[in-house]
N, C-alpha and C positions, 0 to 999 in steps of 0.2 A: 231577443236579437235575431234578426233575419239574416240568413246567409244567401248571397246571390250565387247560384250554381250555373250561371251562364258561361259557356266556354270562352276562353280568351284566345284570340289569334295573335300571330306575331305582329301584324300591323297594328292591332289594338295596343299591344305592349309598347310598340315604338311610339305611338301617339301619346300614351300616358307618360312615357319617359322624356317626351319633348324631342324625339328624334324625327327629323324631317323625312318624309316618305321618299324624297328623291335621293337621299343618301343611301349608300349600300355598304355592306361589309366587304372589304377587299382582302383577299388573301395575300400573304407575303410571298413574293416569288421565291421558288426553291432555288438554292444555289447549286450550281453544277459541281459535282464532286469529281475532281480529276485524280489521276493516279498519284500525282505529286502531293495533293492535299491529303489523300488517304494515307500515303506513306508518312507524311509529317505527323498526322494525328496518331498513327500507330507508334511511331518513334516516341512521341510525347507520352503516350500511355505506358509504354514499356519503361521509359525513364522514371516516371513518377512511381510506378509500381516497384521498380528496383530500389528507389530511395526508401520507400516504406519497408521493404524487406531488409535492407541494410540497417535501418534504424531498429527494427525488431530483433535482428540477430546480434547486434553489437553487445558487448559485455556491459553489465551495469556499472555505473561509476562506483568508485571505492566506498563512498558514503552510503549509497543505496545497499551495497553488499554488506556493509557493517550493520546497518539497521536491520537487514534481513536476518543476520546471525542473532541479534538481540531478540527479535521476534521469535525465532526458532527456539531460543532458550526459554522464553516466556511460555510458548506452547508446550515445551517439554515438561515444565513444572506443572502446568494445568493438566497435562495428560498423565501425570504421576509417574514420569519416566526419568529417574536420575541418570541412567545410562545415556539417554539422548541429550540430557542437559550437558553432560561432559563431552559430547562430540565437538563442542566449540571451545573447550578449555584446553590450554597448553599443558604439557607434562610438567613444566616448571612454574605453574601457576602459584601466585602468592596472594593470599587473602588476608582478612583481618587477623591480627595477632599471630602472623606467621602461618596461618592455615594453608596447607598445600592442597594439591588436587584430590588426594585421598580424603583429606579432612572435609573438603567441599562435598564430596560424594556422601560421606557419613552424615554431614549436616543436612543435606537435601533429603536423604533417606529417612532420617529421624523426623524431620518436619512433615514428610508425606505419610509416615506411619502414625503420627499423632492426629492427623486430620484426614477425614474421609474425603472431603472436597476442598480443593485449594483453588483460589482464583488470584490472578495477578493483574493489576491495572498499572500500566506504565504511563507516566506523564510525558510531556514533550522532551525529546532527547536532544541535548546540546552536544554536537559532534565537532571535534577539532581534528583536522587531518595533518599529519606530519609525513616525512619521508619514510614510508614503510610502517608507520605506527599511527595510532589514533587514540583519542580519549573520547569517552561518551559519558555524559553526566545526565542523570534523570531522577525524578522522584518515582517511587513505586509503592503501591498499596497492596499488601498481601492479606487475603482473608482466608480463614480456615473454618471448616464446619464439620461436625460429626453428625451424620444424618442430615437433617434439615435446619438445625439450630446453629447459627454462627457462634463460634467460640472465641475468635480472636481476630483483631484487625491490627496490622502493623504498618506504620508509614515509615518508609526508609528513604534516605538520600543515598543514591548509589553512584559511585565514581569508578569507572572502569578504564583499563588501558588494554589496547588491542595491538596485535602485531600481524603483519602480512605473512602468510605461510603459503607460498605458491599462489594459487588462485582464490584463496579464501582468508578470512580473518579468524584469529584465535585469541581467546581471552588470556592475557598473561598476568593481570593483576586486577583485583577488585576490592573495594571497601564499601561497606554499607553501614550507615549509622542511623540511629533513631532520629527522625525528623522532628525538629522543634515545632511547637504549635504557633510560633510567631512568624514562620516562613510563609 
């Protein structure tokens, strides 16, 4: 295969593209920027920037804040921190079989002592909002391992009730049951 190394000029490129030689490229005339146009452009830019800042600074909706609390609890378990887990739990918490807040702390501590590594995978969260309260239902898979060998996998159906406490949500009730294999 031979390669032609002849230099190509702009007129050669125009001819090969089918552009007539009498046509020329014309520039678009520049618009005159007056003080009024500059002022309007500046005001528009400031307005759009302000909208962006307002959107970024606004408080998250209640549902997003609730989901954030659930995620924080998941991260606390995986970080092996029962104390951080309880940050989102109300003092009057009621769990399965009447378990209170202290019982939840003992349960979490025991679970974390038995396993060197714990991972939690939460499925889609179904949230229902009420006046100052909310429910969140989801499936969770909890895995535990000593060293590198998995020792247990538990699949649970979790149903929680949350209450607004100032600017955050606290867990007031939770129930988790073993998930059936037919779900």
